[in-house]
C-alpha positions as CSV (number, residue, x, y, z in Angstrom):
1,M,-75.6,-52.6,63.2
2,S,-72.2,-53.3,61.4
3,L,-69.1,-51.5,61.5
4,P,-69.1,-49.8,58.1
5,S,-72.5,-48.1,58.7
6,V,-71.3,-46.4,61.9
7,I,-67.6,-45.1,60.8
8,T,-69.5,-42.2,58.3
9,P,-67.4,-39.8,56.1
10,R,-69.4,-37.2,58.7
11,R,-68.8,-38.9,61.8
12,L,-64.8,-39.3,60.7
13,A,-64.3,-35.2,60.1
14,V,-65.9,-34.4,63.5
15,A,-63.8,-36.7,65.4
16,S,-60.9,-35.7,63.6
17,T,-61.4,-32.2,64.1
18,F,-62.4,-32.4,67.7
19,A,-59.2,-34.3,68.7
20,L,-57.2,-31.5,66.5
21,A,-58.6,-29.1,69.1
22,L,-57.6,-31.3,71.6
23,T,-54.5,-31.4,70.6
24,L,-54.1,-27.8,70.0
25,G,-55.7,-26.8,73.1
26,A,-53.1,-28.4,75.3
27,C,-50.3,-26.7,73.8
28,A,-52.2,-23.0,74.1
29,S,-50.6,-20.3,76.3
30,P,-53.0,-18.4,78.9
31,R,-53.6,-16.0,76.4
32,D,-54.3,-18.0,73.4
33,Q,-56.9,-19.9,75.7
34,R,-58.3,-16.6,76.3
35,M,-59.2,-15.6,73.1
36,L,-60.2,-18.8,72.5
37,D,-62.7,-18.7,74.8
38,G,-63.6,-15.2,74.0
39,A,-64.0,-16.6,70.3
40,L,-66.5,-19.3,71.2
41,I,-68.4,-17.2,73.7
42,G,-68.8,-14.6,71.1
43,G,-69.3,-17.2,67.9
44,A,-72.1,-18.8,70.0
45,G,-73.7,-15.2,70.8
46,G,-73.5,-14.5,67.0
47,A,-75.1,-16.8,65.9
48,A,-77.9,-16.9,67.9
49,V,-78.4,-13.6,67.2
50,G,-77.5,-13.9,63.5
51,A,-80.3,-16.6,63.7
52,I,-82.6,-14.9,65.1
53,A,-82.5,-11.7,63.2
54,T,-82.2,-13.0,59.7
55,G,-84.1,-16.2,60.1
56,T,-81.6,-18.2,58.1
57,G,-78.3,-20.3,58.6
58,G,-76.9,-18.2,56.4
59,G,-77.8,-15.3,59.0
60,A,-76.1,-17.8,61.3
61,V,-73.0,-18.2,60.2
62,V,-72.1,-14.4,59.5
63,G,-73.3,-13.6,62.7
64,G,-71.1,-16.6,64.1
65,V,-67.9,-15.4,62.3
66,A,-68.1,-11.9,63.4
67,G,-69.3,-12.7,67.2
68,A,-66.3,-15.2,67.3
69,A,-64.0,-11.9,65.9
70,A,-65.4,-9.7,68.2
71,G,-65.1,-12.1,71.2
72,A,-61.3,-12.9,70.4
73,V,-60.4,-9.2,69.7
74,I,-62.2,-8.6,72.8
75,A,-60.8,-11.1,75.0
76,D,-57.5,-10.3,74.0
77,A,-57.9,-6.6,74.7
78,T,-59.2,-7.3,78.1
79,R,-57.0,-9.5,79.5
80,P,-54.6,-8.9,82.5
81,R,-51.4,-7.3,81.5
82,H,-48.2,-6.9,83.8
83,A,-49.1,-8.5,86.6
84,R,-45.1,-8.7,88.0
85,G,-44.9,-5.0,87.5
86,K,-41.7,-3.3,85.5
87,T,-38.6,-2.0,85.5
88,C,-37.7,1.3,84.3
89,W,-34.1,2.9,83.7
90,W,-32.7,5.9,81.6
91,S,-31.4,5.1,78.1
92,D,-27.7,7.0,77.6
93,T,-27.9,5.9,73.8
94,L,-31.8,6.2,73.5
95,H,-31.8,9.4,75.2
96,R,-35.1,8.5,76.6
97,R,-36.5,6.3,79.4
98,V,-37.0,2.6,78.9
99,C,-39.5,0.2,80.6
100,R,-39.4,-3.3,80.6
101,W,-42.0,-6.0,81.7
102,R,-41.2,-8.4,84.4
């Protein structure tokens, strides 16, 4: 094999997308990582359900997109919150109790 036949535009696109994902994944916060994991799991499940239900590639794409969106939202909604507790006090200027999470 010669070098030009090994490096096709499709392989270059896949490799650059993979490199971009690794780069962005390294800078993610734990919340972003949890949402990404939820989107990946939801997208894979949604694509499988869409492909089985419709028997077409289009159904798999639509199911994957819907599953990824739902997975990210569910992962964010179910994340652990406020592990360190909160501090509350009465604000005279606001005339109500104010709480700050640590």
